[in-house]
C-alpha positions in Angstrom: -4.9 -20.2 -63.6 -1.3 -18.9 -63.2 0.8 -20.3 -60.3 2.4 -17.3 -58.5 5.6 -17.3 -56.5 7.2 -14.6 -54.9 11.1 -14.6 -53.8 11.7 -12.0 -51.1 15.6 -11.8 -51.0 18.1 -9.8 -49.0 20.6 -9.3 -51.8 20.2 -7.7 -55.4 18.8 -10.2 -57.8 21.0 -9.2 -60.7 21.2 -11.0 -64.0 24.0 -13.4 -63.1 21.8 -14.3 -59.8 18.8 -15.1 -62.0 20.6 -17.0 -64.7 22.5 -18.9 -62.1 19.2 -19.9 -60.1 17.5 -20.8 -63.2 20.4 -22.9 -64.5 20.2 -25.0 -61.3 16.7 -25.7 -62.1 17.5 -26.8 -65.5 20.4 -26.1 -67.9 18.1 -26.5 -70.7 15.9 -23.7 -69.8 16.0 -20.2 -71.7 15.3 -16.6 -70.9 13.5 -14.5 -73.4 12.5 -10.7 -73.1 8.7 -10.3 -73.4 8.3 -7.8 -76.3 10.2 -4.7 -75.5 9.6 -4.8 -71.8 11.8 -5.8 -68.9 9.7 -8.9 -68.1 11.4 -12.2 -68.9 10.0 -15.3 -70.2 11.1 -18.6 -69.1 10.9 -21.3 -72.0 12.2 -24.8 -72.3 14.3 -26.5 -75.1 11.2 -26.7 -77.4 10.2 -23.1 -76.9 7.1 -23.9 -74.8 6.4 -21.1 -72.2 6.7 -22.2 -68.4 6.6 -19.1 -66.6 7.2 -15.2 -66.6 9.5 -13.5 -64.5 9.5 -10.0 -63.3 12.8 -8.4 -62.4 13.5 -7.6 -58.9 11.7 -4.6 -57.3 13.2 -2.8 -54.5 11.2 -3.0 -51.2 11.9 0.3 -49.4 8.9 -0.1 -46.9 7.5 -3.7 -46.1 4.2 -2.8 -44.7 2.4 -3.2 -47.9 3.9 -6.7 -48.6 3.1 -7.5 -45.2 -0.5 -6.6 -45.9 -0.6 -8.9 -48.7 1.5 -11.7 -48.0 1.6 -11.8 -44.1 4.0 -11.0 -41.4 5.6 -14.4 -41.2 6.7 -14.0 -44.8 9.0 -11.0 -44.1 10.3 -12.1 -40.6 14.1 -11.9 -40.3 14.6 -10.1 -43.8 16.5 -6.7 -43.7 14.9 -3.4 -44.9 15.3 -2.7 -47.9 15.0 -6.1 -49.5 13.9 -7.3 -52.8 10.5 -8.7 -54.4 11.0 -11.1 -57.3 7.5 -12.3 -58.6 7.2 -15.2 -61.2 3.9 -16.5 -62.7 3.9 -19.9 -64.0 1.7 -22.1 -66.0 -0.5 -24.2 -63.6 0.9 -27.7 -64.6 3.5 -29.5 -62.6 6.1 -28.5 -65.0 5.4 -24.8 -64.5 5.0 -25.0 -61.1 8.2 -26.9 -60.4 10.2 -24.4 -62.5 8.7 -21.4 -60.6 9.3 -23.0 -57.3 12.8 -24.2 -58.0 14.0 -20.9 -59.6 12.4 -19.0 -56.3 13.8 -21.4 -54.0 17.2 -21.2 -55.6 17.2 -17.5 -55.7 16.5 -17.2 -52.0 19.1 -19.8 -51.2 21.8 -17.8 -53.1 20.8 -14.1 -51.6 19.0 -14.9 -48.3 15.3 -14.7 -48.0 12.0 -16.4 -48.2 9.3 -17.8 -50.7 5.6 -17.3 -50.8 3.4 -19.1 -53.2 -0.3 -18.7 -54.1 -2.8 -21.3 -53.7 -3.7 -24.2 -55.8 -7.2 -23.5 -56.9 -8.1 -25.1 -60.3 -10.9 -23.1 -62.0 -11.1 -25.5 -64.9 -11.0 -22.6 -67.5 -7.2 -22.6 -68.4 -6.1 -22.4 -71.9 -2.6 -22.1 -73.1 -2.4 -18.4 -73.7 0.5 -16.3 -74.9 1.1 -15.2 -71.3 0.6 -17.7 -68.3 -0.7 -14.9 -66.1 -3.8 -14.9 -68.3 -6.4 -17.8 -67.5 -8.3 -17.6 -70.8 -8.7 -15.0 -73.7 -12.0 -13.7 -75.2 -12.5 -11.3 -78.1 -13.1 -8.4 -75.8 -11.6 -9.6 -72.4 -8.8 -11.2 -70.4 -9.4 -13.5 -67.7 -6.8 -13.3 -65.0 -7.0 -16.0 -62.3 -5.7 -15.3 -58.8 -5.8 -17.6 -55.9 -4.7 -15.3 -53.2 -5.9 -14.2 -49.8 -5.5 -10.6 -50.8 -5.4 -9.7 -54.4 -3.8 -6.5 -55.4 -3.8 -4.1 -58.4 -0.5 -5.8 -59.4 2.2 -4.6 -61.9 0.6 -7.5 -64.2 -2.6 -6.2 -64.2 -1.4 -2.5 -64.6 0.5 -3.7 -67.6 -2.4 -5.6 -69.2 -4.5 -2.6 -68.8 -1.8 -0.2 -70.4 -1.2 -2.7 -73.1 -4.7 -3.1 -74.3 -5.9 0.7 -73.7 -9.4 0.0 -73.2 -9.8 -2.5 -76.1 -10.4 -5.5 -73.6 -11.9 -5.7 -70.1 -9.5 -7.1 -67.7 -11.5 -9.6 -65.6 -10.1 -11.2 -62.3 -11.2 -14.5 -61.3 -10.9 -15.3 -57.6 -12.0 -18.0 -55.2 -14.8 -16.7 -52.5 -12.2 -16.7 -49.9 -10.3 -13.7 -51.7 -10.4 -10.3 -50.6 -9.6 -7.3 -53.0 -7.6 -4.2 -52.1 -9.2 -0.9 -52.5 -7.3 -0.2 -55.7 -8.2 -3.6 -57.3 -11.9 -3.0 -56.1 -12.0 0.3 -57.6 -10.6 -0.8 -61.0 -13.2 -3.9 -60.9 -15.8 -1.5 -60.5 -15.0 0.5 -63.3 -16.1 0.1 -67.2 -12.7 -1.9 -67.9 -12.8 -4.3 -65.0 -14.9 -7.2 -63.4 -14.5 -9.3 -60.3 -15.7 -13.0 -61.0 -16.0 -15.2 -58.1 -16.2 -19.0 -58.5 -18.5 -20.3 -55.6 -18.1 -23.4 -53.6 -20.8 -24.8 -55.9 -18.7 -24.4 -59.0 -20.9 -21.5 -60.3 -19.6 -18.0 -60.9 -20.8 -14.4 -59.8 -20.0 -10.9 -60.1 -18.1 -10.2 -56.7 -19.6 -6.8 -56.6 -23.4 -7.3 -57.6 -23.8 -11.1 -56.8 -25.4 -11.7 -60.0 -24.7 -15.0 -61.8 -22.3 -14.8 -64.7 -21.4 -17.3 -67.2 -18.6 -17.6 -69.8 -19.1 -15.9 -73.4 -16.3 -16.2 -76.1 -16.8 -12.6 -77.1 -17.2 -10.9 -73.6 -15.9 -13.2 -71.3 -17.9 -13.5 -68.1 -21.2 -11.9 -68.3 -24.4 -12.2 -66.9 -27.6 -13.3 -68.7 -28.5 -9.5 -69.3 -26.0 -6.9 -70.4 -24.6 -4.5 -69.4 -24.1 -5.7 -65.7 -22.9 -3.4 -63.0 -24.1 -1.7 -59.9 -26.2 1.0 -61.9 -27.7 -1.8 -63.9 -28.4 -3.9 -60.9 -30.1 -0.7 -59.0 -32.4 -0.4 -61.9 -33.4 -4.1 -62.2 -34.3 -5.1 -58.8 -35.6 -8.1 -60.2 -32.3 -9.8 -60.8 -31.4 -12.2 -58.0 -28.0 -12.1 -56.4 -26.5 -15.8 -55.7 -27.7 -17.1 -52.3 -25.7 -15.8 -49.5 -24.4 -12.8 -51.2 -26.9 -10.4 -49.6 -26.4 -11.9 -45.9 -22.9 -12.3 -45.8 -21.5 -9.2 -44.1 -21.5 -8.8 -40.4 -22.3 -5.2 -39.2 -19.6 -5.6 -36.5 -16.8 -5.9 -39.3 -16.2 -2.2 -39.4 -16.7 1.2 -41.2 -14.7 2.8 -43.9 -14.7 6.4 -44.7 -13.8 7.1 -48.9 -12.3 10.7 -49.3 -12.4 11.8 -52.8 -10.4 15.3 -53.4 -9.4 17.2 -56.3 -6.5 19.7 -56.2 -5.4 21.9 -59.1 -1.5 22.7 -59.3 -0.6 26.2 -61.0 2.9 25.2 -62.0 3.1 21.8 -63.8 6.9 21.7 -63.4 7.1 22.1 -59.8 3.9 19.8 -58.6 4.5 17.6 -56.1 1.5 15.2 -55.6 0.6 13.9 -52.3 0.2 16.8 -50.0 -3.6 16.4 -50.0 -3.1 12.8 -48.9 -0.8 13.7 -45.9 -3.4 16.3 -44.8 -6.2 13.7 -45.1 -4.2 11.1 -43.1 -3.2 13.5 -40.5 -6.8 14.5 -39.8 -8.6 11.3 -39.9 -6.2 8.3 -39.9 -3.6 9.7 -37.2 -0.8 8.5 -39.2 1.2 9.7 -42.4 1.3 7.7 -45.6 4.5 5.3 -45.5 4.8 4.0 -49.2 4.0 4.6 -52.9 4.4 3.0 -56.3 3.1 2.8 -59.7 1.2 -0.3 -58.8 0.6 -2.7 -55.9 2.2 -3.4 -53.4 3.5 0.2 -53.0 7.3 -0.4 -52.3 8.8 2.8 -52.4 9.1 4.9 -49.3 6.9 8.0 -49.3 8.6 10.8 -50.9 6.7 13.7 -52.5 9.7 14.8 -54.5 10.5 11.5 -56.1 6.6 11.1 -57.0 6.6 14.6 -58.6 9.7 13.5 -60.5 8.1 10.2 -61.6 4.9 12.3 -62.8 7.0 14.8 -64.7 8.8 12.0 -66.4 5.6 10.4 -67.6 4.3 13.9 -68.9 2.1 14.7 -70.6 0.8 11.2 -70.3 -1.5 10.7 -67.2 -0.2 9.2 -64.1 -1.5 6.7 -61.4 0.2 6.3 -58.1 -0.9 3.9 -55.5 -0.3 4.6 -51.6 -0.6 2.8 -48.2 -0.6 3.8 -44.6 1.4 1.9 -41.8 0.5 -1.3 -40.3 -0.5 -0.9 -36.4 -0.6 2.6 -36.3 -3.7 4.8 -36.4 -6.4 3.6 -39.0 -5.5 1.5 -41.8 -5.6 3.4 -45.3 -4.9 2.9 -48.7 -5.6 5.0 -52.0 -4.5 6.1 -55.3 -3.5 9.4 -56.9 -4.5 10.4 -60.6 -2.4 13.3 -62.1 -3.3 14.7 -65.4 -2.5 17.9 -67.3 -5.5 20.3 -67.3 -4.6 23.0 -69.8 -1.6 24.9 -68.4 -2.3 23.4 -64.8 -2.1 19.8 -63.2 -5.0 18.1 -61.7 -4.5 15.8 -59.1 -7.4 13.4 -58.1 -6.9 11.6 -54.7 -9.1 8.8 -53.6 -8.4 7.5 -49.9 -10.2 4.6 -48.0 -9.9 4.6 -44.2 -10.9 1.8 -42.1 -12.2 2.0 -38.4 -13.6 -0.7 -36.0 -16.9 0.7 -36.2 -19.1 3.8 -36.9 -18.4 5.3 -33.4 -14.7 5.3 -34.1 -15.0 7.5 -37.2 -13.8 11.0 -36.4 -16.7 12.8 -38.1 -15.8 16.1 -36.0 -12.5 16.3 -37.7 -14.1 16.9 -41.2 -14.6 20.6 -41.0 -11.0 21.0 -40.0 -9.7 19.0 -42.6 -11.7 21.0 -45.4 -10.0 24.2 -43.7 -6.4 22.6 -43.8 -6.8 21.7 -47.3 -8.1 25.0 -48.7 -5.3 26.8 -46.9 -2.8 24.4 -48.5 -3.9 25.9 -51.8 -5.5 24.4 -55.1 -8.5 22.6 -53.5 -11.2 22.2 -55.8 -13.6 20.0 -54.2 -14.0 17.2 -51.4 -16.5 14.3 -51.3 -16.9 12.1 -48.2 -18.8 8.8 -48.2 -19.2 6.4 -45.3 -19.9 2.6 -46.1 -19.8 -0.8 -44.2 -16.5 -2.4 -44.8 -13.7 -4.1 -43.2 -11.4 -2.0 -41.0 -8.2 -3.5 -42.9 -9.7 -1.8 -46.2 -9.9 -4.9 -48.1 -13.3 -6.3 -49.8 -14.8 -9.6 -49.7 -17.7 -10.9 -52.3 -20.7 -10.1 -50.2 -23.1 -7.3 -50.1 -22.0 -4.8 -47.5 -24.5 -2.1 -47.9 -24.7 1.0 -49.7 -22.2 4.0 -49.7 -23.8 7.1 -47.7 -22.7 10.5 -48.5 -21.2 12.3 -45.4 -20.4 15.8 -47.1 -19.3 17.9 -49.8 -16.8 20.7 -49.9 -15.9 23.4 -52.4 -12.5 25.0 -52.3 -11.5 28.9 -52.5 -11.7 29.1 -56.4 -15.1 27.7 -56.8 -16.3 29.5 -53.8 -15.4 32.8 -55.3 -16.8 31.7 -58.7 -20.3 31.2 -57.2 -20.0 33.7 -54.2 -20.4 33.2 -50.7 -24.0 34.3 -50.4 -25.4 32.1 -53.1 -23.1 29.2 -52.0 -24.9 29.0 -48.7 -28.4 29.2 -50.4 -28.9 25.6 -51.8 -30.8 22.6 -50.3 -27.9 22.1 -47.7 -26.8 24.8 -45.5 -23.2 25.3 -46.3 -20.8 26.3 -43.5 -17.9 28.7 -44.5 -14.4 27.8 -43.2 -11.0 29.5 -43.3 -10.3 33.3 -43.8 -9.8 35.6 -46.7 -8.7 34.0 -50.0 -8.3 30.5 -48.4 -12.1 30.3 -47.5 -14.1 27.1 -48.6 -17.5 26.0 -47.8 -18.6 22.5 -46.3 -21.8 20.9 -46.8 -22.5 18.1 -44.2 -25.1 15.4 -45.0 -24.8 13.5 -41.6 -28.2 14.5 -40.6 -29.5 12.0 -43.2 -27.0 9.1 -42.3 -30.0 6.8 -41.4 -31.7 7.5 -44.7 -29.1 7.0 -47.4 -31.8 7.3 -50.3 -32.8 10.5 -48.7 -28.9 11.7 -48.3 -28.1 10.5 -51.9 -31.2 12.6 -53.3 -30.2 15.7 -51.1 -26.5 15.6 -52.3 -27.6 15.2 -55.8 -29.8 18.4 -55.4 -27.2 20.3 -53.8 -24.8 19.2 -56.8 -27.3 20.4 -59.4 -27.8 23.7 -57.5 -23.8 24.2 -57.4 -23.4 23.4 -61.2 -26.0 25.8 -62.2 -24.6 28.4 -59.7 -21.4 27.9 -61.3 -22.5 28.3 -65.0 -24.0 31.8 -64.2 
C-alpha cells in the first residue's frame, strides 16, 4: 500500500522550500513532473519512483482537516495554513524519504506532520504510481490505512484520468471509516470498497459479501455483478460473519437530502444556495468550506464556486462541502453542476447526522420545501432516513435500509402537472407556498416502521407523477 504523510505547515511551501527540504533528505534525489499535472515524483539516482508529492493546498478553513486527521494535528497552527501530502511506496526507503521530507518541511516552515498506518495488505506490486496498490486490466486498487478515508485529490485524479475505463477500488482495514463522498463513490458503478478482515480475507464494505482478487476485474465476488441491487435479488448470498450484527442502534441517525435546482442563466449561476437553505432548516449551522475534492479546504464562498464552475464549463463540475465542527448537526455533501440545454442543473446531495431519530427535525421539512421553492429553480427534493453515525462517516457493517421520508416537486413541475392532479396520487400531497412559488410535499413518514411498504408507496407515487408529467 502507499504510505501517506501530510505536512501541515504555517508558511507557503514554494518550490525553493520543497527543493531544500528534499535536498536535506538526500542530495541524490530528483523531482520530476507527473505527466502534464502539477504533481511531482520523487525518484532516486537510478530512476526508481520513491514517492509522489502534491504541491501545497491552502487551508482556508480547518474543520474538514480536523475531521480527517484529528484536532491534535492542527493544534497551534495559524489559520490559514498549508496542506502538503506525500504518498510513498510502502518499503523502508519510500517511508524514510516521505518522513524526512515532511519533517524537514515542517521544521523549515513551522507546522506538524501526520502519517497513515502501516497495515500491510500483502498485495502491493510496484505500479507506475505509489498510490496504487495493484493494477488489474479493468480496475485500480488503492490502499488506505486511515481512520477516515476521504474522496481525495488522488482518487479524483484517478477517476478523471481513466474516465470510466477502470473501476477504482479502495482497500482498507476493518477499522477504517469512509466519508459520505467516498461512500457515495464506492456505491456507484465505478467504485468499490474492499475491506480486509482480521482473518486476512476480504469482503465488500457495503454488502458484506466475500470478494477475491481477479487479474481482470480486481476484487470481485464469486458471482458478478456484485452490488446492493444484486445482493437484494440474491438473498442466498451470505455476508461475512459479523457484518449483519455490527452496528449499534444507538449510534445515530442520518437524513440524506437530494435536491435538484435549475438555473436559467448559465453565466450567473452560483451553486450552493440550496445547501445553505437545507443547512439552515435541518442542521442549524451553515456550510463552512468547499473544494473540488476532500478535504474541502476553501472557505464557503458561492461567488468563487460559481467562478470555478464557469471556468470548467462546458465540462460538468463536482464540488464537495462540509459543515462546521461542534455547531449544530454535522453534515457533508456534494454538488454536481452540469449544463442542461440553455440552463444549468445543480444536483445537491447532503447527509446530516443526528444523535438519534428523536433528534431529527422532521417537522422542519415542509418549511424547507417552501423555502427552496421560494428561492427559485427547485425541481425536486427527496429525503431519506437511515441508521448511521452522527459524524456522517461509515463503517463496514450493515446499518439497515434507507427509508423514504418524503418527496417534493418544485413550482415548474407542479404547474406542468397541475395542482389537482398532483394531489390525486397514492400519497396525498400538501401544497406549500403561494402563487408562482408553490410546491407540493409528499410525506411518507407514516410508513417509517415499514420500510418495504414505504419504498413501494414512493415508487407508485413516482410512477404516477411521471405519467402525469407526460400527459
